[in-house]
N, C-alpha and C positions, 0 to 999 in steps of 0.2 A: 350107309345106315346113319340117321341123324342120332344126336347124343343129347337126350333131354337132360341129362345130369349137368350139362353146362348152363342150363338156363333156369335151374331150380335152386332157390336159396337154401342154406343149411340153417335150420333153426332147431332149438331146443324147447322142450316143454317147461323148462325152468328159465326164469328171465335172465339169470347170469350164467352163461355157459360154463364159466370156470368153477361154478359151484355145483355142477351136476354130479361130479364124482363125490364130493363130500356129502351130498344130500342122499344119493342113491346107494352108496356103498360105505359112506362114513357115519351115518346116522344124523347129520346136521339137520336141524329143524329148517324146513323150508321158509317159516315165517321170519327167518333172520336174513333172507335174501334181501340185500339193500335195493335191489331193482325190481321188487315185486310189483310196483304200481305199473310198470311198463306192461305187465300182462293183461291189463284191464280189470284186474280184481278190485273188489270194493274195499278190501282190508287184507292186512297179512294173514289173519286167520283164515279167511276165504281162500286165499292163494295157497296157503299150507294145506288145506283140506282137499282142494281140487286139483292141484297141479300134477300130482302123481297120476291122475287118471286122464290126462289131457294129451296122450301120444296121438290119438286119432285127430284131435283138433290141430295139433302141431303138423301132422301130415297134410292136412287140409291147407292149413296157411302156407305151407311150402308149395303145394300145388297151385293155390291162387297167386303166389308170388312169383310164379315162373317168369323168367325174364330178367330177374335180378342175378347178380353174380353167384357163383357157386361157392363163394367163401362164406363163413359165418357172418351174419349181419345182424344189427340190433332190430329188435321187434318192429320199431316203427319204421324201418326201412324195408320191410318185407313185401310191401304193396299189397297188402291184405289187412282185413279187420283184425282187431286185437285177439288174442287167445280166448279171453273170457267173453268178448262179443260173439265169437263162434260158438263157445260153449252154450251161451244164452240162447242162441238160435236153435242149436241142436236139442236143447232141452225143451223147447216148445213143440218140437215134433216128436218127443218121446225117445230120442237117441240115448239119453241117460235117464235112469229112474233112481229114486231113493226109497228104500224100504222104511218100515216104521221105526227101526233103530237108527235111521240116518245112513245106512250103508249105501255107498254109491255103486250102481250097476251100469255097465256099458262099456264100451260103445256097442249099440245094437244096431246092426248094419241096415236094415230095411228102412227104418225111419231116419237114419242118417243119410241114406241115398236119396230119400224123398226130399229132405231138406237141402241137400247140395243141388239137386236138379231144380227144385222151385225157387230157391232164394239166389243161388249163385249161378244158375243156368249152365251148369257143367253135367254132362252126361255121365253120372255116376251109375256104375252096375254092380250089383252084389254077386260075389262068386262063392257060393256056400261049399262047393267042392272044386278045388283048384289044384291042378297039378304044376310041377315046375315046367314042364313042357308048355303047358298053356300060359304060364306066366311069360315065357319067352315070346311067344305068339303075340301076347297083348303089348309086350314092349316093342316088338318089331312093327306092330300095328299102330305105333303112335300114342300109346297110352302109359300111363303110370300105375302102379299097383300099391295100394295100402294092403300089406301082407301081415297076417297074424303069426307072430314068431314069439319065442321065449326071450325075455330081456337079457338072458345069458349070451345072446348072440354078440354082445360087445366083448365077449371073451371066447372067440371061436377056437382057440388053442386048448380050451378045456372041453370035457365031456359035456354034451348038452344036458341041462337039468330037467328039460322038458320041451313041450311045444305050445306055442300060443300064450295068449295073455297080454301081449304087447304088440303094438303096430309100428311098422317101418315103411318108409316110402321108396319103393323100387323104382329107379329112373331109366335105367338102360341096361343092355348087355355089357360085359367087359370087352376090351378091345379084341381079344381072341374069340369072342362069341360064346365061351363056354361057362361064364359066371354072370353075376349080376352086381351092378352099382346100387346102393341104397343109402337113404339118409335115415339116421336113427335119432329120434328125438331125445333118447336118454343116453346117447353116447358120451362118454366121459373124458374123451380126447378128440382132437381134430380128426385123427385117423379112424376113430370108431363113430363119428358123427356123419362123416361122408366116407363110407366104407365100400369094399367090394368082397366077394367071396365066391369061390367056385361053387358050382350048383350042388354038388354032393355035400359040402360043408354047410351051405344054406339050408338044404333040406333036413339036417339034423335038428333044426330049431323051428322049422315051418310047421304050421298046423294044418295046412291044406285048405285055407279059406281067405277071403279078403274082399277088397273093394277096388275097382278099377276106375280111373279118372282120365279125362283127356290130358296129354302131356303138356298142352299150351293152353293156359287158363285164360 
C-alpha cells in the first residue's frame, strides 16, 4: 500500500504555524500575524477576516503541493498557488458566498469541485454521504479526502463537541490499517497538524461528507 502522507506537505491556514494555537484558542488577532503577506492577502485586515474560513483552501494547497516533504514548510515552498489566490479562484466559482451583512459562507462543495476540475485539472468528487468504510476505500484507491470534521479533532482525548464545520485532509491509512492519517489546517502542534486517529475516534468528529481528490496532483 502506498503512503500518500509521505508526499503531502503539512500546511496551516494561518501563515505562522506557531501562532495557530494563540489565534484559534487564545484569541490572538490574526491581523497581528507578522507573516500575513505570505498568504497572498491584500492586507492584514483581509487576512484576519478570511483566514479562519480557509481550511478547505489549505487542504487544496496541500493536495496541489503533493511531492514536497511531509514536514511543515513555508507557504512559498508548497508547490502551489498562495492561499488567497486559491480563495480568489474558488470565489469566482461560487464556492464561497457573502450575505448582505458580510458573513462568509462556505466551503460549498459542488462549485468548489467544479473549480478544482476546471482550473487545477484534478478529478475532484463530492461525497455528500460518506462512511468511514468508504473513506478507507478511497484512500486505498489512491485518493485523498477532504473530510468535514469538528475542529475539536485537535483534542481527541476530549469528548467531541460536535461534527462538521472544519475540513482536514485524509492522506492514508495508518500502518495497522485500522485508522487514518490526516493533515489538519488548524492543528496547534506538529502532532495535531500531521495526526493519526483510530477510526472510531475519527468518527466521533466526522460529519459523513467530504470531497476526494487524486493523491498525486
